[in-house]
Every structure is written in C-alpha cells, then in structure tokens.
C-alpha positions, 0 to 999 in steps of 0.5 A: 695951432702952432707946433706945439699944439696951442690954439693961436687963432680960429676961423669960423665961416659960420656961428661968429657974429659982429658983436662981443668977441667974448661971447663968440668965444663963450659959443666956441666953448660950448661946442667944444665941450662936445666935440672936443672935451680936452680942449678949453677956451678962456673967456673973460670972468667979467662976461662969463656969466652972462655968456654961460646964462645965454648959451645954456638957455639958447642950448637947452631950448633949442633941444627941448624944441627939436630933440629928445629928453636925453639930448636936453639931459645932455645940454643940463649936464654941460651947463652945469659943467661950464658955469663959471 
C-alpha cells in the first residue's frame, strides 16, 4: 500500500497460479469480499463474467462438500453480490 492507503501490488504465496492474471484478481476479489469488504479489486469486463461463474461454482461446491448449509448460503449471497 502506498501512503494514501491505495493497494499498489499483491504478493500471494499460495493461491496465485500460472495462467490468467485476471482470474487471480477475481479470486482475490472473492476473498476480500469476506475478509475486507471495504476493499475492491477491479477486473476487466472482458473476463469478469467468466471468472465470476467459475469462482461462484467453486466456492459454493466447496461449501456444500465441507461446511454447513449456512456457509453455502453465505457463498451464494456473495456470488450474487459480486456478479458483474
């Protein structure tokens, strides 16, 4: 972050992978929506819908398989809120 509080870079020691950098940004957007909703990550419109669809399915599936029904609802609500 710079002196004004603007995020100027991201270091990801775990989740980022080789491939589409915009998808990594959208993954970060989902994480921040829960952990720091006041922060926002911009993703180009050309890939936003595809990234949103993938992350929505991924997180809802993960919640169904590993958590409670209320956790599934949290991810469904978040997916709806983040839809481009």
